[in-house]
N, C-alpha and C positions, 0 to 999 in steps of 0.2 A: 520584325527582328527584335531580339532581347539580347540585352548584353548585361552581365551581372560580375560586380567587385566587390569582393569580400575580404579584407584586410585587416590582419591583427597585431597591433602593437604591443609593446613591452607595458608592464603596469595594468593590465587588464583593459586597454583601451581596444574597440573594435570599429570600424566603419565598413557599412554595407550600403553600395550604391547600385541601383538599377535604372537602365534606360529601354525605353520599349518606342519602337517606331512601328506605326501601323496605318492603316487605311480601313475605314467601315463602310460599305456600300450596301444600301437597302433599296428597298422600292414601297415602304410604308411609313416614312418619317412621319413626325407630328404636322409638320407645316402642308403636307398634302391632303391631309384631313380625309384618306380615301376615295378620291375623286380621281378616277382612272378614265384616260380621256379615250383610249382603246382597248376593250376588254380583249380582245383578238392579239393584240401587240402588247405586251409589257415592257421590252425593252427599253423604250422611252421614258419609262417610270424609275429606273435607276438613277441614284444619286447620292451623293454624300449624306451619312446618317446623320441625324441630329446630335447623335454623342460621339461623334467622330473625333478622337484626339490624336492629332498626327504623331506628337512628341510627347513623352513623359518621362520624367527624372525623378527619383524617388531617392531619398538617402536618408540611413537611419545610423545612429551612433549608440556605443554601449560601452558602459564604464562600469568593470566589474569591482565592487568594494571588497575588501578583504578583510577580515578582522584581524588584529594582531594576535599573535601565537604566545604573547608574553602571559605570565602568571598575573593572576588578580580578579 
C-alpha cells in the first residue's frame, strides 16, 4: 500500500509526504546461505526477506526562493 500527500502552501512552501506498507518474502535470504533442507519441497524455505521493511515514511520540504522584481 502506498499513500502520497503533496501540499502547496503560499510563499513557495511545499510538503511532500509518502508512506509505504509492504511485506517482502523470499526463499533465499542471506542468513540461509543456500542450505536447502529438502530440494523437492521448497515451501518451508519461504520466510521474511532480510531487506523486509514493513513501514516506511519519507517527507520532503521545498521552499522556492523568488527574486524580488524591483529595479536594481
